[in-house]
C-alpha positions as CSV (number, residue, x, y, z in Angstrom):
1,M,88.3,-55.8,107.5
2,A,91.8,-55.0,108.9
3,R,92.0,-53.2,112.2
4,K,92.9,-49.5,111.9
5,E,96.3,-48.6,113.3
6,T,95.8,-45.9,115.9
7,I,99.4,-45.6,117.1
8,T,101.5,-44.1,114.4
9,L,105.3,-43.6,113.9
10,Q,104.8,-39.9,114.5
11,M,102.9,-40.5,117.7
12,I,105.7,-42.8,119.0
13,L,108.4,-40.3,118.0
14,D,106.6,-37.4,119.5
15,T,106.0,-39.3,122.8
16,A,109.7,-40.3,123.0
17,F,110.8,-36.8,122.2
18,A,108.5,-35.3,124.8
19,M,109.8,-37.8,127.3
20,T,113.4,-36.8,126.5
21,R,112.6,-33.2,127.0
22,E,110.9,-33.8,130.4
23,E,112.8,-36.8,131.8
24,G,116.0,-37.1,129.9
25,F,117.1,-39.4,127.1
26,S,118.1,-42.3,129.4
27,N,114.5,-42.7,130.5
28,V,113.3,-43.4,127.0
29,T,112.6,-47.1,127.1
30,A,110.1,-49.2,125.1
31,R,108.0,-49.9,128.1
32,K,107.9,-46.2,129.2
33,V,107.2,-44.9,125.7
34,A,104.4,-47.5,125.4
35,A,102.9,-46.6,128.7
36,K,103.0,-42.8,127.9
37,A,101.5,-43.4,124.4
38,G,98.8,-45.7,125.8
39,C,99.7,-48.8,124.0
40,S,101.8,-52.0,124.2
41,T,105.4,-52.2,123.0
42,Q,104.2,-53.9,119.8
43,P,103.4,-50.7,117.9
44,I,106.8,-49.4,118.7
45,F,108.5,-52.4,117.2
46,R,106.1,-52.4,114.3
47,V,107.4,-49.0,113.1
48,Y,111.0,-49.1,114.5
49,K,113.3,-52.1,114.0
50,N,114.7,-51.7,117.5
51,M,115.2,-49.0,120.2
52,D,118.4,-47.8,118.6
53,E,116.4,-46.7,115.6
54,L,113.9,-44.9,117.8
55,W,116.7,-43.2,119.8
56,D,118.3,-42.1,116.5
57,A,115.0,-40.6,115.4
58,V,114.7,-38.7,118.7
59,Y,118.3,-37.5,118.4
60,Q,117.6,-36.2,114.8
61,K,114.4,-34.5,116.0
62,A,116.4,-32.9,118.9
63,A,119.0,-31.6,116.4
64,R,116.3,-30.1,114.2
65,F,114.6,-28.6,117.3
66,F,117.9,-26.8,118.2
67,Q,118.2,-25.4,114.7
68,D,114.6,-24.1,114.9
69,Y,115.3,-22.7,118.4
70,Y,118.4,-21.0,117.2
71,S,116.8,-19.5,114.1
72,L,114.0,-18.0,116.1
73,Y,116.1,-16.7,119.0
74,P,116.1,-12.9,119.0
75,R,119.4,-11.3,117.8
76,M,120.6,-8.8,120.4
77,G,124.3,-8.6,120.0
78,N,126.7,-7.1,117.5
79,A,129.9,-8.9,118.3
80,P,130.8,-12.1,116.5
81,F,129.5,-15.2,118.2
82,S,127.4,-13.2,120.8
83,N,124.1,-14.2,119.3
84,L,125.1,-17.8,118.8
85,G,126.3,-17.8,122.4
86,M,123.2,-16.3,123.8
87,A,121.0,-18.8,122.0
88,Y,123.2,-21.7,123.1
89,I,123.2,-20.7,126.8
90,A,119.5,-20.1,126.8
91,F,118.9,-23.5,125.1
92,A,120.9,-25.1,127.9
93,R,118.9,-23.3,130.5
94,E,115.5,-23.9,128.9
95,E,116.0,-27.4,127.4
96,K,118.4,-29.1,129.8
97,H,117.7,-32.7,128.7
98,L,117.9,-31.9,125.0
99,F,121.1,-29.9,125.6
100,E,122.7,-32.8,127.4
101,L,121.7,-35.2,124.6
102,L,123.1,-32.9,121.8
103,F,126.1,-31.2,123.4
104,V,127.2,-33.1,126.5
105,N,126.7,-36.8,126.0
106,S,128.9,-38.1,123.3
107,T,127.8,-41.1,121.2
108,P,129.8,-42.5,118.3
109,G,128.2,-42.0,114.9
110,R,126.3,-38.9,116.0
111,K,126.8,-35.4,114.7
112,S,129.7,-33.3,116.2
113,M,128.9,-30.3,118.3
114,Y,130.2,-28.1,115.4
115,E,127.9,-29.8,112.9
116,I,124.9,-29.2,115.1
117,L,125.8,-25.6,115.7
118,N,126.6,-24.8,112.1
119,G,123.4,-26.5,110.9
120,G,122.2,-26.3,107.4
121,E,122.2,-22.5,107.5
122,G,126.0,-22.2,108.2
123,N,125.5,-20.5,111.6
124,V,129.2,-20.8,112.6
125,V,130.5,-19.9,109.2
126,Y,128.3,-16.7,109.3
127,E,129.8,-15.8,112.7
128,I,133.4,-16.5,111.4
129,N,132.7,-14.1,108.5
130,L,131.5,-11.5,111.0
131,A,134.8,-11.9,112.8
132,K,136.8,-11.5,109.5
133,A,134.8,-8.3,108.8
134,A,135.6,-7.0,112.3
135,G,139.3,-7.4,111.4
136,C,140.1,-10.7,113.1
137,S,143.2,-12.3,111.5
138,D,142.4,-15.7,112.9
139,P,138.7,-16.2,113.2
140,G,139.1,-19.9,113.9
141,A,141.1,-19.1,117.0
142,L,138.5,-16.5,118.0
143,F,135.7,-19.1,117.6
144,M,137.6,-21.6,119.8
145,R,138.2,-19.0,122.5
146,M,134.6,-17.8,122.5
147,W,133.3,-21.3,122.3
148,I,135.2,-22.5,125.4
149,F,133.6,-19.6,127.3
150,I,130.1,-20.1,125.8
151,H,130.1,-23.9,126.4
152,G,131.3,-23.4,129.9
153,A,128.6,-20.9,130.7
154,A,126.0,-23.2,129.2
155,C,127.2,-26.2,131.2
156,M,127.2,-24.0,134.3
157,S,123.5,-23.3,133.7
158,L,122.8,-27.0,133.7
159,T,123.9,-27.2,137.3
160,G,122.3,-24.0,138.4
161,D,125.7,-22.3,138.9
162,Y,125.1,-19.7,136.2
163,D,122.7,-16.9,137.3
164,L,123.6,-14.0,135.0
165,S,120.7,-12.2,133.3
166,D,120.5,-12.1,129.6
167,M,121.8,-8.6,129.5
168,E,124.7,-9.4,131.7
169,T,125.5,-12.5,129.6
170,L,125.3,-10.4,126.4
171,E,127.6,-7.8,127.9
172,L,130.1,-10.4,129.0
173,L,130.0,-12.2,125.6
174,E,130.6,-8.9,123.7
175,R,133.4,-7.8,126.1
176,S,135.1,-11.2,125.8
177,C,134.8,-11.0,122.0
178,R,136.4,-7.6,121.9
179,A,139.3,-8.7,124.2
180,F,139.8,-11.9,122.1
181,L,139.7,-9.8,118.9
182,A,142.3,-7.4,120.2
183,E,144.5,-10.5,121.0
184,T,144.2,-11.9,117.5
185,R,145.1,-8.5,115.9
186,Q,148.3,-8.4,118.0
187,E,149.4,-12.0,117.4
């Protein structure tokens, strides 16, 4: 009778993903995953051809995790891009290592920041349509202006240099959006 496999692909992926969240993606090695999963490296390479394949699976799981995070994040703002910004900044604060993996560390062949943000639901497109409805003549320019601000705030939270409350952040995002909207109407 064949020995029952106790270490599954899902267990390995979940272990590597948990390690990424806790310790950072660069700490996900075959030996460390095996030790954390309570096995040798053999089960890892039985289900994954190599570490690149496991790393890609972790990356894909992180991108889905962000989409779930964003879809469940409470909507508090009324201005275009304010809710997307709030969720993004909170994600950076709460999931530092996943944020770095998805939005800071660039790796060829991976999704762009825009692709991750837009997701399957069209998150950015929805916000651009809100900007159009608010009278913005160039919603792409508004998105770029807002995104520079939002990404900067999120990156500041990684280093501990961003200490605004959620309400202060929301107010700042909405005020910035109104100012940028006024500029796009005048241009």
